[in-house]
Every structure is written in structure tokens, then in C-alpha cells.
Chimera marker file (.cmm) of the C-alpha trace (Angstrom):
<marker_set name="trace">
<marker id="1" x="11.470" y="-11.631" z="6.528" r="1" g="1" b="0" radius="0.5"/>
<marker id="2" x="11.135" y="-10.288" z="2.971" r="1" g="1" b="0" radius="0.5"/>
<marker id="3" x="11.514" y="-6.543" z="2.392" r="1" g="1" b="0" radius="0.5"/>
<marker id="4" x="9.325" y="-5.100" z="-0.348" r="1" g="1" b="0" radius="0.5"/>
<marker id="5" x="9.508" y="-1.635" z="-1.879" r="1" g="1" b="0" radius="0.5"/>
<marker id="6" x="7.041" y="-0.284" z="-4.392" r="1" g="1" b="0" radius="0.5"/>
<marker id="7" x="5.688" y="2.944" z="-5.813" r="1" g="1" b="0" radius="0.5"/>
<marker id="8" x="2.183" y="4.232" z="-6.499" r="1" g="1" b="0" radius="0.5"/>
<marker id="9" x="0.880" y="7.590" z="-7.685" r="1" g="1" b="0" radius="0.5"/>
<marker id="10" x="-1.595" y="10.023" z="-6.179" r="1" g="1" b="0" radius="0.5"/>
<marker id="11" x="-3.920" y="12.200" z="-8.185" r="1" g="1" b="0" radius="0.5"/>
<marker id="12" x="-3.035" y="15.890" z="-8.081" r="1" g="1" b="0" radius="0.5"/>
<marker id="13" x="-4.246" y="17.604" z="-4.924" r="1" g="1" b="0" radius="0.5"/>
<marker id="14" x="-5.099" y="14.372" z="-3.083" r="1" g="1" b="0" radius="0.5"/>
<marker id="15" x="-2.142" y="14.041" z="-0.704" r="1" g="1" b="0" radius="0.5"/>
<marker id="16" x="-3.974" y="15.490" z="2.287" r="1" g="1" b="0" radius="0.5"/>
<marker id="17" x="-6.964" y="13.199" z="1.755" r="1" g="1" b="0" radius="0.5"/>
<marker id="18" x="-4.699" y="10.170" z="1.253" r="1" g="1" b="0" radius="0.5"/>
<marker id="19" x="-2.905" y="10.881" z="4.524" r="1" g="1" b="0" radius="0.5"/>
<marker id="20" x="-6.199" y="11.478" z="6.356" r="1" g="1" b="0" radius="0.5"/>
<marker id="21" x="-7.617" y="8.147" z="5.201" r="1" g="1" b="0" radius="0.5"/>
<marker id="22" x="-4.494" y="6.293" z="6.306" r="1" g="1" b="0" radius="0.5"/>
<marker id="23" x="-4.452" y="8.058" z="9.671" r="1" g="1" b="0" radius="0.5"/>
<marker id="24" x="-7.967" y="6.646" z="10.115" r="1" g="1" b="0" radius="0.5"/>
<marker id="25" x="-7.077" y="3.170" z="8.790" r="1" g="1" b="0" radius="0.5"/>
<marker id="26" x="-9.845" y="0.739" z="9.618" r="1" g="1" b="0" radius="0.5"/>
<marker id="27" x="-9.007" y="-1.752" z="12.384" r="1" g="1" b="0" radius="0.5"/>
<marker id="28" x="-10.131" y="-4.607" z="10.102" r="1" g="1" b="0" radius="0.5"/>
<marker id="29" x="-7.619" y="-3.473" z="7.480" r="1" g="1" b="0" radius="0.5"/>
<marker id="30" x="-4.812" y="-3.372" z="10.054" r="1" g="1" b="0" radius="0.5"/>
<marker id="31" x="-5.780" y="-6.883" z="11.155" r="1" g="1" b="0" radius="0.5"/>
<marker id="32" x="-5.779" y="-8.159" z="7.565" r="1" g="1" b="0" radius="0.5"/>
<marker id="33" x="-2.285" y="-6.760" z="6.926" r="1" g="1" b="0" radius="0.5"/>
<marker id="34" x="-0.949" y="-8.460" z="10.052" r="1" g="1" b="0" radius="0.5"/>
<marker id="35" x="-2.845" y="-11.716" z="9.396" r="1" g="1" b="0" radius="0.5"/>
<marker id="36" x="-1.237" y="-11.904" z="5.952" r="1" g="1" b="0" radius="0.5"/>
<marker id="37" x="2.255" y="-11.433" z="7.320" r="1" g="1" b="0" radius="0.5"/>
<marker id="38" x="2.775" y="-7.676" z="6.840" r="1" g="1" b="0" radius="0.5"/>
<marker id="39" x="4.853" y="-5.706" z="9.353" r="1" g="1" b="0" radius="0.5"/>
<marker id="40" x="6.595" y="-2.323" z="9.508" r="1" g="1" b="0" radius="0.5"/>
<marker id="41" x="4.450" y="-0.919" z="6.697" r="1" g="1" b="0" radius="0.5"/>
<marker id="42" x="5.477" y="2.620" z="5.820" r="1" g="1" b="0" radius="0.5"/>
<marker id="43" x="4.434" y="4.893" z="2.951" r="1" g="1" b="0" radius="0.5"/>
<marker id="44" x="6.303" y="8.055" z="1.941" r="1" g="1" b="0" radius="0.5"/>
<marker id="45" x="5.059" y="10.837" z="-0.361" r="1" g="1" b="0" radius="0.5"/>
<marker id="46" x="7.193" y="12.772" z="-2.867" r="1" g="1" b="0" radius="0.5"/>
<marker id="47" x="5.336" y="16.076" z="-3.171" r="1" g="1" b="0" radius="0.5"/>
<marker id="48" x="7.201" y="17.068" z="-6.353" r="1" g="1" b="0" radius="0.5"/>
<marker id="49" x="5.990" y="14.033" z="-8.321" r="1" g="1" b="0" radius="0.5"/>
<marker id="50" x="2.974" y="12.800" z="-6.305" r="1" g="1" b="0" radius="0.5"/>
<marker id="51" x="4.594" y="9.376" z="-6.173" r="1" g="1" b="0" radius="0.5"/>
<marker id="52" x="4.213" y="7.279" z="-3.059" r="1" g="1" b="0" radius="0.5"/>
<marker id="53" x="6.968" y="4.939" z="-1.935" r="1" g="1" b="0" radius="0.5"/>
<marker id="54" x="5.843" y="1.943" z="0.077" r="1" g="1" b="0" radius="0.5"/>
<marker id="55" x="8.010" y="-0.210" z="2.336" r="1" g="1" b="0" radius="0.5"/>
<marker id="56" x="6.753" y="-3.369" z="4.000" r="1" g="1" b="0" radius="0.5"/>
<marker id="57" x="8.265" y="-6.438" z="5.567" r="1" g="1" b="0" radius="0.5"/>
<marker id="58" x="6.368" y="-9.654" z="4.822" r="1" g="1" b="0" radius="0.5"/>
<marker id="59" x="6.703" y="-13.263" z="5.966" r="1" g="1" b="0" radius="0.5"/>
<marker id="60" x="5.895" y="-14.954" z="2.651" r="1" g="1" b="0" radius="0.5"/>
<marker id="61" x="4.983" y="-13.750" z="-0.869" r="1" g="1" b="0" radius="0.5"/>
<marker id="62" x="2.025" y="-16.139" z="-1.276" r="1" g="1" b="0" radius="0.5"/>
<marker id="63" x="0.594" y="-15.350" z="2.143" r="1" g="1" b="0" radius="0.5"/>
<marker id="64" x="0.901" y="-11.625" z="1.436" r="1" g="1" b="0" radius="0.5"/>
<marker id="65" x="-0.636" y="-11.912" z="-2.046" r="1" g="1" b="0" radius="0.5"/>
<marker id="66" x="-3.652" y="-13.766" z="-0.602" r="1" g="1" b="0" radius="0.5"/>
<marker id="67" x="-4.600" y="-10.596" z="1.288" r="1" g="1" b="0" radius="0.5"/>
<marker id="68" x="-5.579" y="-8.962" z="-2.003" r="1" g="1" b="0" radius="0.5"/>
<marker id="69" x="-8.571" y="-11.304" z="-2.285" r="1" g="1" b="0" radius="0.5"/>
<marker id="70" x="-10.078" y="-10.460" z="1.098" r="1" g="1" b="0" radius="0.5"/>
<marker id="71" x="-13.338" y="-8.547" z="1.297" r="1" g="1" b="0" radius="0.5"/>
<marker id="72" x="-11.814" y="-5.850" z="3.509" r="1" g="1" b="0" radius="0.5"/>
<marker id="73" x="-8.957" y="-5.275" z="1.076" r="1" g="1" b="0" radius="0.5"/>
<marker id="74" x="-11.362" y="-4.950" z="-1.874" r="1" g="1" b="0" radius="0.5"/>
<marker id="75" x="-13.435" y="-2.486" z="0.163" r="1" g="1" b="0" radius="0.5"/>
<marker id="76" x="-10.260" y="-0.473" z="0.918" r="1" g="1" b="0" radius="0.5"/>
<marker id="77" x="-9.280" y="-0.405" z="-2.760" r="1" g="1" b="0" radius="0.5"/>
<marker id="78" x="-12.743" y="0.914" z="-3.671" r="1" g="1" b="0" radius="0.5"/>
<marker id="79" x="-12.466" y="3.557" z="-0.929" r="1" g="1" b="0" radius="0.5"/>
<marker id="80" x="-9.043" y="4.718" z="-2.151" r="1" g="1" b="0" radius="0.5"/>
<marker id="81" x="-9.759" y="4.689" z="-5.908" r="1" g="1" b="0" radius="0.5"/>
<marker id="82" x="-10.787" y="8.355" z="-5.958" r="1" g="1" b="0" radius="0.5"/>
<marker id="83" x="-7.393" y="9.590" z="-4.719" r="1" g="1" b="0" radius="0.5"/>
<marker id="84" x="-4.849" y="7.526" z="-6.666" r="1" g="1" b="0" radius="0.5"/>
<marker id="85" x="-4.118" y="5.741" z="-9.921" r="1" g="1" b="0" radius="0.5"/>
<marker id="86" x="-5.836" y="2.353" z="-9.998" r="1" g="1" b="0" radius="0.5"/>
<marker id="87" x="-6.307" y="-0.674" z="-12.206" r="1" g="1" b="0" radius="0.5"/>
<marker id="88" x="-9.773" y="-1.618" z="-13.549" r="1" g="1" b="0" radius="0.5"/>
<marker id="89" x="-10.452" y="-3.663" z="-10.357" r="1" g="1" b="0" radius="0.5"/>
<marker id="90" x="-9.591" y="-0.561" z="-8.231" r="1" g="1" b="0" radius="0.5"/>
<marker id="91" x="-6.334" y="-2.091" z="-7.010" r="1" g="1" b="0" radius="0.5"/>
<marker id="92" x="-3.642" y="0.591" z="-6.887" r="1" g="1" b="0" radius="0.5"/>
<marker id="93" x="-1.280" y="0.730" z="-9.815" r="1" g="1" b="0" radius="0.5"/>
<marker id="94" x="1.964" y="-0.399" z="-8.195" r="1" g="1" b="0" radius="0.5"/>
<marker id="95" x="5.468" y="-0.823" z="-9.493" r="1" g="1" b="0" radius="0.5"/>
<marker id="96" x="7.768" y="-3.085" z="-7.499" r="1" g="1" b="0" radius="0.5"/>
<marker id="97" x="11.160" y="-1.536" z="-6.834" r="1" g="1" b="0" radius="0.5"/>
<marker id="98" x="14.382" y="-3.528" z="-6.835" r="1" g="1" b="0" radius="0.5"/>
<marker id="99" x="16.244" y="-3.554" z="-3.539" r="1" g="1" b="0" radius="0.5"/>
<marker id="100" x="19.780" y="-2.437" z="-4.365" r="1" g="1" b="0" radius="0.5"/>
<marker id="101" x="21.066" y="-1.809" z="-0.826" r="1" g="1" b="0" radius="0.5"/>
<marker id="102" x="20.129" y="-2.756" z="2.718" r="1" g="1" b="0" radius="0.5"/>
<marker id="103" x="22.001" y="-2.117" z="5.960" r="1" g="1" b="0" radius="0.5"/>
<marker id="104" x="20.893" y="-3.608" z="9.299" r="1" g="1" b="0" radius="0.5"/>
<link id1="1" id2="2" r="1" g="1" b="0" radius="0.2"/>
<link id1="2" id2="3" r="1" g="1" b="0" radius="0.2"/>
<link id1="3" id2="4" r="1" g="1" b="0" radius="0.2"/>
<link id1="4" id2="5" r="1" g="1" b="0" radius="0.2"/>
<link id1="5" id2="6" r="1" g="1" b="0" radius="0.2"/>
<link id1="6" id2="7" r="1" g="1" b="0" radius="0.2"/>
<link id1="7" id2="8" r="1" g="1" b="0" radius="0.2"/>
<link id1="8" id2="9" r="1" g="1" b="0" radius="0.2"/>
<link id1="9" id2="10" r="1" g="1" b="0" radius="0.2"/>
<link id1="10" id2="11" r="1" g="1" b="0" radius="0.2"/>
<link id1="11" id2="12" r="1" g="1" b="0" radius="0.2"/>
<link id1="12" id2="13" r="1" g="1" b="0" radius="0.2"/>
<link id1="13" id2="14" r="1" g="1" b="0" radius="0.2"/>
<link id1="14" id2="15" r="1" g="1" b="0" radius="0.2"/>
<link id1="15" id2="16" r="1" g="1" b="0" radius="0.2"/>
<link id1="16" id2="17" r="1" g="1" b="0" radius="0.2"/>
<link id1="17" id2="18" r="1" g="1" b="0" radius="0.2"/>
<link id1="18" id2="19" r="1" g="1" b="0" radius="0.2"/>
<link id1="19" id2="20" r="1" g="1" b="0" radius="0.2"/>
<link id1="20" id2="21" r="1" g="1" b="0" radius="0.2"/>
<link id1="21" id2="22" r="1" g="1" b="0" radius="0.2"/>
<link id1="22" id2="23" r="1" g="1" b="0" radius="0.2"/>
<link id1="23" id2="24" r="1" g="1" b="0" radius="0.2"/>
<link id1="24" id2="25" r="1" g="1" b="0" radius="0.2"/>
<link id1="25" id2="26" r="1" g="1" b="0" radius="0.2"/>
<link id1="26" id2="27" r="1" g="1" b="0" radius="0.2"/>
<link id1="27" id2="28" r="1" g="1" b="0" radius="0.2"/>
<link id1="28" id2="29" r="1" g="1" b="0" radius="0.2"/>
<link id1="29" id2="30" r="1" g="1" b="0" radius="0.2"/>
<link id1="30" id2="31" r="1" g="1" b="0" radius="0.2"/>
<link id1="31" id2="32" r="1" g="1" b="0" radius="0.2"/>
<link id1="32" id2="33" r="1" g="1" b="0" radius="0.2"/>
<link id1="33" id2="34" r="1" g="1" b="0" radius="0.2"/>
<link id1="34" id2="35" r="1" g="1" b="0" radius="0.2"/>
<link id1="35" id2="36" r="1" g="1" b="0" radius="0.2"/>
<link id1="36" id2="37" r="1" g="1" b="0" radius="0.2"/>
<link id1="37" id2="38" r="1" g="1" b="0" radius="0.2"/>
<link id1="38" id2="39" r="1" g="1" b="0" radius="0.2"/>
<link id1="39" id2="40" r="1" g="1" b="0" radius="0.2"/>
<link id1="40" id2="41" r="1" g="1" b="0" radius="0.2"/>
<link id1="41" id2="42" r="1" g="1" b="0" radius="0.2"/>
<link id1="42" id2="43" r="1" g="1" b="0" radius="0.2"/>
<link id1="43" id2="44" r="1" g="1" b="0" radius="0.2"/>
<link id1="44" id2="45" r="1" g="1" b="0" radius="0.2"/>
<link id1="45" id2="46" r="1" g="1" b="0" radius="0.2"/>
<link id1="46" id2="47" r="1" g="1" b="0" radius="0.2"/>
<link id1="47" id2="48" r="1" g="1" b="0" radius="0.2"/>
<link id1="48" id2="49" r="1" g="1" b="0" radius="0.2"/>
<link id1="49" id2="50" r="1" g="1" b="0" radius="0.2"/>
<link id1="50" id2="51" r="1" g="1" b="0" radius="0.2"/>
<link id1="51" id2="52" r="1" g="1" b="0" radius="0.2"/>
<link id1="52" id2="53" r="1" g="1" b="0" radius="0.2"/>
<link id1="53" id2="54" r="1" g="1" b="0" radius="0.2"/>
<link id1="54" id2="55" r="1" g="1" b="0" radius="0.2"/>
<link id1="55" id2="56" r="1" g="1" b="0" radius="0.2"/>
<link id1="56" id2="57" r="1" g="1" b="0" radius="0.2"/>
<link id1="57" id2="58" r="1" g="1" b="0" radius="0.2"/>
<link id1="58" id2="59" r="1" g="1" b="0" radius="0.2"/>
<link id1="59" id2="60" r="1" g="1" b="0" radius="0.2"/>
<link id1="60" id2="61" r="1" g="1" b="0" radius="0.2"/>
<link id1="61" id2="62" r="1" g="1" b="0" radius="0.2"/>
<link id1="62" id2="63" r="1" g="1" b="0" radius="0.2"/>
<link id1="63" id2="64" r="1" g="1" b="0" radius="0.2"/>
<link id1="64" id2="65" r="1" g="1" b="0" radius="0.2"/>
<link id1="65" id2="66" r="1" g="1" b="0" radius="0.2"/>
<link id1="66" id2="67" r="1" g="1" b="0" radius="0.2"/>
<link id1="67" id2="68" r="1" g="1" b="0" radius="0.2"/>
<link id1="68" id2="69" r="1" g="1" b="0" radius="0.2"/>
<link id1="69" id2="70" r="1" g="1" b="0" radius="0.2"/>
<link id1="70" id2="71" r="1" g="1" b="0" radius="0.2"/>
<link id1="71" id2="72" r="1" g="1" b="0" radius="0.2"/>
<link id1="72" id2="73" r="1" g="1" b="0" radius="0.2"/>
<link id1="73" id2="74" r="1" g="1" b="0" radius="0.2"/>
<link id1="74" id2="75" r="1" g="1" b="0" radius="0.2"/>
<link id1="75" id2="76" r="1" g="1" b="0" radius="0.2"/>
<link id1="76" id2="77" r="1" g="1" b="0" radius="0.2"/>
<link id1="77" id2="78" r="1" g="1" b="0" radius="0.2"/>
<link id1="78" id2="79" r="1" g="1" b="0" radius="0.2"/>
<link id1="79" id2="80" r="1" g="1" b="0" radius="0.2"/>
<link id1="80" id2="81" r="1" g="1" b="0" radius="0.2"/>
<link id1="81" id2="82" r="1" g="1" b="0" radius="0.2"/>
<link id1="82" id2="83" r="1" g="1" b="0" radius="0.2"/>
<link id1="83" id2="84" r="1" g="1" b="0" radius="0.2"/>
<link id1="84" id2="85" r="1" g="1" b="0" radius="0.2"/>
<link id1="85" id2="86" r="1" g="1" b="0" radius="0.2"/>
<link id1="86" id2="87" r="1" g="1" b="0" radius="0.2"/>
<link id1="87" id2="88" r="1" g="1" b="0" radius="0.2"/>
<link id1="88" id2="89" r="1" g="1" b="0" radius="0.2"/>
<link id1="89" id2="90" r="1" g="1" b="0" radius="0.2"/>
<link id1="90" id2="91" r="1" g="1" b="0" radius="0.2"/>
<link id1="91" id2="92" r="1" g="1" b="0" radius="0.2"/>
<link id1="92" id2="93" r="1" g="1" b="0" radius="0.2"/>
<link id1="93" id2="94" r="1" g="1" b="0" radius="0.2"/>
<link id1="94" id2="95" r="1" g="1" b="0" radius="0.2"/>
<link id1="95" id2="96" r="1" g="1" b="0" radius="0.2"/>
<link id1="96" id2="97" r="1" g="1" b="0" radius="0.2"/>
<link id1="97" id2="98" r="1" g="1" b="0" radius="0.2"/>
<link id1="98" id2="99" r="1" g="1" b="0" radius="0.2"/>
<link id1="99" id2="100" r="1" g="1" b="0" radius="0.2"/>
<link id1="100" id2="101" r="1" g="1" b="0" radius="0.2"/>
<link id1="101" id2="102" r="1" g="1" b="0" radius="0.2"/>
<link id1="102" id2="103" r="1" g="1" b="0" radius="0.2"/>
<link id1="103" id2="104" r="1" g="1" b="0" radius="0.2"/>
</marker_set>
């Protein structure tokens, strides 16, 4: 299992909407995450900076990356583009974080 950490950024005033949309995560999106090897996916919000911290365990980098090209993932990116910083293709702007400590 590979542990990934990353950060993203919400637009000001969009935390409640971001949380609402994730609480109503589409079943097809959940299936895609699992089908591409994602488990224990957690996102935290820092209300002082509007940064999100994501944590996910994946089986394989290539398998996980392939999920980005699925129709459901592209639809999700389009749906979320109004609440967070995105790239021109509506993918969230993400910064991978270096794992500096892990304790089982």
C-alpha cells in the first residue's frame, strides 16, 4: 500500500458547499476510487487558510493515475470547479506532500 498526502485550496466561503458535495458523493465516484485502488480516503480542511489536506492509500501509482481519465472523474472535476482552485481541464490544483513520518 502506498500512502499519498496532498493539498488543494478552496475558494473563500466554499467550505460548507465542498463538504456538502462530498457528503453526497456519487456512488459511481466511490466505485471509481475503489476500482483504481484507492482506500481510506480522507480530506481535512484548514479554516484559517482554506487549504485542504488529502490522505489516501493506493495500491499502485499507475492504476490510481488512470482514474483521472474516467468519464465519472471528469464529471466530478467539472462539478467541483466552482468551489476550488483548478487547472484549465478543471482538475483540482494539487500539491503532493512529502511523507516525513509514519507510525503504524
